[in-house]
KEMI-771248 format. One line per field, with one value per residue (C-alpha): residue number from 1; residue in three letters; x, y, z. Coordinates in nm, 2 decimals. Layout:
BEGIN
pos <- (NUM ...) .
code <- (ALA ...) .
c1 <- (X ...) .
c2 <- (Y ...) .
c3 <- (Z ...) .
***
This chain:
BEGIN
pos <- (1 2 3 4 5 6 7 8 9 10 11 12 13 14 15 16 17 18 19 20 21 22 23 24 25 26 27 28 29 30 31 32 33 34 35 36 37 38 39 40 41 42 43 44 45 46 47 48 49 50 51 52 53 54 55 56 57 58 59 60 61 62 63 64 65 66 67 68 69 70 71 72 73 74 75 76 77 78 79 80 81 82 83 84 85 86 87 88 89 90 91 92 93 94 95 96 97 98 99 100 101 102 103 104 105 106 107 108 109 110 111 112 113 114 115 116 117 118 119 120 121 122 123 124 125 126 127 128 129 130 131 132 133 134 135 136 137 138 139 140 141 142 143 144 145 146 147 148 149 150 151 152 153 154 155 156 157 158 159 160 161 162 163 164 165 166 167 168 169 170 171 172 173 174 175 176 177 178 179 180 181 182 183 184 185 186 187 188 189 190 191 192 193 194 195 196 197 198 199 200 201 202 203 204 205 206 207 208 209 210 211 212 213 214 215 216 217 218 219 220 221 222 223 224 225 226 227 228 229 230 231 232 233 234 235 236 237 238 239 240 241 242 243 244 245 246 247 248 249 250 251 252 253 254 255 256 257 258 259 260 261 262 263 264 265 266 267 268 269 270 271 272 273 274 275 276 277 278 279 280 281 282 283 284 285) .
code <- (MET ASN ARG ILE VAL TYR LEU LEU PHE ALA CYS ALA LEU ALA ALA ALA ALA ASN GLY GLN ASN THR LEU ARG PRO SER LEU TYR PHE GLN ASN GLN ASN LEU ASN TYR TYR ASN PRO ALA ALA GLY PHE ASN SER ALA GLU THR ASP LEU ALA LEU THR LEU TYR GLY ARG VAL LYS SER VAL ASP SER PRO VAL TRP ASP LYS PRO MET THR PHE PHE ALA ASN TYR LEU GLY ARG LEU LYS GLY ASP ALA GLY PHE TYR SER ALA SER LEU LEU ARG ASP THR TYR SER PHE PHE ASN ARG THR GLY LEU ALA VAL GLY TYR THR ARG GLN TYR LYS VAL PHE ASN THR ARG THR LEU SER LEU GLY GLY ARG ALA VAL PHE ASN PHE ASP ARG MET ASN TRP ALA GLU ALA PRO GLN PHE GLY GLN THR GLY SER GLY THR ARG ILE THR PRO ASP LEU ASP LEU GLY VAL GLN TYR GLU GLY ASN ARG LEU ARG VAL GLY LEU ALA VAL LYS ASN ALA PHE GLY SER ALA ALA LYS LEU ASP GLY ALA THR LEU LEU LYS ASN GLN ARG GLU GLY TYR LEU ASN ALA SER PHE ALA LEU ILE ARG ARG GLU ASN PHE THR LEU SER PRO TYR THR LEU LEU GLN LEU ASN ARG ASP PHE GLY VAL ASP ALA GLY LEU TYR PHE SER LEU TYR ARG ARG LEU ASN LEU SER TYR GLN PHE GLN LEU SER GLU LEU ARG SER VAL PHE THR ALA GLU ALA ASN LEU THR LYS ASN LEU HIS VAL GLY PHE ALA ALA GLY PRO SER ARG LEU TYR ARG ASP ALA ASP TYR ASP PHE LEU VAL GLY VAL ASN PHE) .
c1 <- (0.01 0.30 0.45 0.13 0.12 0.47 0.41 0.11 0.33 0.60 0.38 0.18 0.53 0.68 0.39 0.47 0.79 0.72 0.58 0.84 1.10 0.92 0.95 0.79 0.92 0.69 0.94 1.07 0.98 1.35 1.58 1.78 1.49 1.37 1.70 1.59 1.29 1.50 1.90 1.88 1.78 2.04 2.13 1.87 2.07 2.40 2.60 2.58 2.84 2.82 2.45 2.37 2.02 1.88 1.55 1.33 0.94 0.74 0.39 0.08 -0.18 -0.40 -0.37 -0.27 -0.08 0.11 0.49 0.71 1.02 1.11 1.25 1.57 1.75 2.05 2.16 2.51 2.52 2.88 2.92 3.22 3.44 3.37 2.96 2.99 2.73 2.76 2.78 2.58 2.61 2.33 2.24 1.86 1.73 1.39 1.31 1.00 0.85 1.10 1.37 1.57 1.66 2.00 2.05 2.32 2.32 2.61 2.50 2.64 2.48 2.63 2.46 2.48 2.34 2.06 1.94 2.18 2.09 1.89 2.00 1.99 2.09 2.13 2.19 2.22 2.24 2.35 2.15 2.25 2.00 2.15 1.83 1.91 1.63 1.48 1.38 1.20 0.94 0.87 0.88 0.71 1.04 1.18 1.46 1.62 1.85 1.89 2.07 2.12 2.00 2.18 1.94 2.12 1.94 1.96 1.82 1.79 1.66 1.69 1.63 1.49 1.56 1.45 1.38 1.05 0.94 1.09 1.01 1.20 1.16 1.29 1.30 1.39 1.51 1.52 1.63 1.34 1.60 1.48 1.63 1.48 1.43 1.38 1.27 1.02 1.04 1.16 1.19 1.20 1.25 0.98 1.02 0.93 0.83 0.81 0.72 0.79 0.70 0.64 0.60 0.71 0.38 0.56 0.93 1.03 1.33 1.07 0.81 0.78 0.46 0.46 0.21 0.37 0.30 0.44 0.32 0.37 0.37 0.44 0.14 -0.06 -0.09 -0.05 -0.06 0.04 -0.06 0.09 0.10 0.43 0.53 0.88 0.87 1.22 1.38 1.36 1.00 0.89 0.53 0.34 0.01 0.03 -0.27 -0.20 -0.48 -0.41 -0.41 -0.67 -0.38 -0.36 0.01 0.11 0.51 0.75 1.08 1.29 1.62 1.73 2.08 2.26 2.38 2.14 1.79 1.46 1.17 0.84 0.53 0.20 0.01 -0.35 -0.53 -0.85 -0.86 -0.65 -0.71 -0.35 -0.05 0.25 0.55 0.87 1.11 1.43 1.73 2.00 2.34 2.46 2.79) .
c2 <- (-0.03 0.23 0.18 0.27 0.59 0.66 0.57 0.83 1.11 1.07 1.10 1.38 1.55 1.47 1.63 1.96 1.92 1.91 2.22 2.37 2.35 2.47 2.86 3.05 3.36 3.61 3.87 3.60 3.77 3.90 3.65 3.68 3.58 3.31 3.16 3.02 2.81 2.74 2.70 2.82 3.18 3.41 3.77 4.04 4.21 4.15 4.43 4.25 4.01 4.00 3.99 3.89 3.91 3.91 3.76 3.76 3.64 3.65 3.56 3.69 3.46 3.60 3.31 3.31 2.99 3.11 3.22 3.14 3.39 3.53 3.29 3.43 3.34 3.50 3.38 3.54 3.50 3.54 3.51 3.26 3.42 3.44 3.41 3.10 3.09 3.19 3.02 2.99 2.97 3.02 3.00 2.90 2.95 2.82 2.83 2.66 2.35 2.08 2.13 2.45 2.40 2.58 2.48 2.54 2.52 2.56 2.53 2.59 2.70 2.63 2.87 2.83 3.10 2.95 3.10 3.36 3.59 3.34 3.17 2.78 2.77 2.42 2.42 2.21 2.31 2.05 2.13 2.05 2.06 2.05 2.04 2.08 1.90 1.98 1.65 1.84 1.99 1.61 1.36 1.11 1.00 0.93 1.14 1.40 1.71 1.80 1.62 1.71 1.58 1.60 1.58 1.64 1.69 1.82 2.09 2.10 2.31 2.48 2.80 2.97 3.34 3.49 3.84 3.87 3.56 3.34 2.99 2.74 2.37 2.31 2.05 2.10 1.83 1.55 1.29 1.40 1.27 1.17 1.16 0.85 0.76 0.36 0.36 0.64 0.90 1.21 1.50 1.48 1.71 1.74 1.69 2.01 2.08 2.43 2.56 2.95 3.14 3.52 3.74 4.10 4.24 4.57 4.65 5.01 5.21 5.32 5.08 4.73 4.52 4.14 3.86 3.58 3.24 3.00 2.65 2.44 2.06 1.85 1.68 1.94 2.18 2.56 2.84 3.21 3.42 3.77 4.10 4.27 4.63 4.85 5.19 5.38 5.07 5.22 5.09 4.71 4.67 4.36 4.16 3.79 3.55 3.24 2.96 2.72 2.98 3.23 3.45 3.82 3.89 4.27 4.36 4.67 4.66 4.99 5.08 5.32 5.33 5.20 4.89 4.90 4.80 4.71 4.48 4.43 4.19 4.17 3.87 3.82 3.46 3.46 3.07 3.09 3.41 3.48 3.71 3.63 3.96 3.96 4.21 4.21 4.37 4.32 4.46 4.42 4.45) .
c3 <- (0.02 0.07 -0.20 -0.44 -0.27 -0.32 -0.74 -0.69 -0.51 -0.76 -1.09 -0.94 -0.82 -1.20 -1.37 -1.16 -1.23 -1.62 -1.61 -1.41 -1.64 -1.92 -1.95 -2.24 -2.34 -2.52 -2.60 -2.88 -3.23 -3.28 -3.34 -3.05 -2.84 -3.06 -3.03 -2.69 -2.85 -3.16 -3.14 -3.54 -3.44 -3.42 -3.45 -3.55 -3.81 -4.01 -3.81 -3.49 -3.36 -2.99 -2.80 -2.43 -2.37 -1.94 -1.96 -1.65 -1.62 -1.29 -1.29 -1.05 -0.94 -0.69 -0.45 -0.11 -0.12 -0.47 -0.38 -0.67 -0.70 -1.11 -1.31 -1.50 -1.82 -1.97 -2.30 -2.49 -2.91 -3.07 -3.44 -3.60 -3.84 -4.22 -4.16 -4.09 -3.79 -3.49 -3.12 -2.85 -2.39 -2.17 -1.81 -1.67 -1.31 -1.18 -0.80 -0.74 -0.56 -0.43 -0.64 -0.79 -1.12 -1.32 -1.67 -1.86 -2.22 -2.52 -2.87 -3.26 -3.55 -3.94 -4.16 -4.57 -4.79 -5.08 -5.34 -5.36 -5.07 -4.87 -4.55 -4.39 -4.05 -3.90 -3.54 -3.20 -2.82 -2.55 -2.17 -1.87 -1.59 -1.24 -1.00 -0.67 -0.44 -0.09 0.06 0.35 0.12 -0.04 0.30 0.13 -0.05 0.25 0.24 0.46 0.38 0.01 -0.32 -0.65 -1.00 -1.34 -1.64 -1.98 -2.27 -2.64 -2.86 -3.23 -3.50 -3.83 -3.99 -4.34 -4.37 -4.69 -4.80 -4.64 -4.50 -4.20 -4.11 -3.82 -3.72 -3.36 -3.06 -2.71 -2.50 -2.79 -2.54 -2.29 -1.99 -1.64 -1.27 -1.08 -0.72 -0.70 -1.05 -1.02 -1.22 -1.00 -1.26 -1.66 -1.95 -2.13 -2.50 -2.69 -3.09 -3.22 -3.51 -3.60 -3.89 -3.99 -4.33 -4.37 -4.55 -4.53 -4.48 -4.53 -4.37 -4.12 -4.07 -4.06 -4.03 -3.96 -3.89 -3.72 -3.60 -3.31 -3.29 -3.01 -2.95 -2.59 -2.38 -2.57 -2.86 -2.84 -3.12 -3.10 -3.36 -3.35 -3.49 -3.50 -3.59 -3.60 -3.63 -3.69 -3.59 -3.25 -3.13 -3.17 -3.05 -3.12 -2.99 -2.94 -2.85 -2.69 -2.77 -2.53 -2.21 -2.38 -2.31 -2.48 -2.46 -2.54 -2.59 -2.62 -2.65 -2.72 -2.88 -2.61 -2.84 -3.07 -2.85 -2.54 -2.58 -2.30 -2.34 -2.14 -2.19 -2.03 -2.05 -1.83 -1.88 -1.93 -1.84 -1.56 -1.44 -1.40 -1.58 -1.71 -1.69 -1.84 -1.88 -2.10 -2.12 -2.44 -2.54 -2.87 -3.03) .
***
């Protein structure tokens, strides 16, 4: 009987863990931010050789028992000489529930010129997740103190960049690695598939208008549909609707200087009665 109770509890915690380690940034239309979903997506412009993005997300829930610190994500991109491609390095910090996750990742993307001016990018990223377990938050496991579990994984992606069309396909956590205790799954990296697409309806020197979409496939199917505006290459605005959560997301990014930009997104959900707030600071060279 105790064994059955233990297994049921482990399954419930694993389901919560799957949700915890899936960060879904809302500020992703520009390539540097899209890199989180697709390792083959790279720089915003050909003039940029180095890019550092600091990203934070806070979920606001009207509940006295909800207490989750901000999820933090840092991503660095560096262009290789000779337009051969770029490399990446990232850090993810997520604190919640009975474990705290620190994810480290390194990636490489090879780029090829196709049809003279178009670009085809093939990328991969090795991910190493270090999960610090707090057994006091899960006494049913019969453990004491704390411990660390490592779940390595792999992200793969392909991205096509045309004059107006951009299409990409990626898989995150291709291995779906899991950490176990006595044969029961404690933590599992949720395998996810993403398809991104956008088309520049209007692209002028001082104004850009692009509809875009992001399709997500993991435990369920999610669709983001958005419309992006860029004014004078200084202010970028977008609206996206996340169908699976009935969430309307409003985003704004501003290029404060040639090298520094900031971003903010607010996304209230009609389904879950909560709101996501995203913050971004980026430096380009």
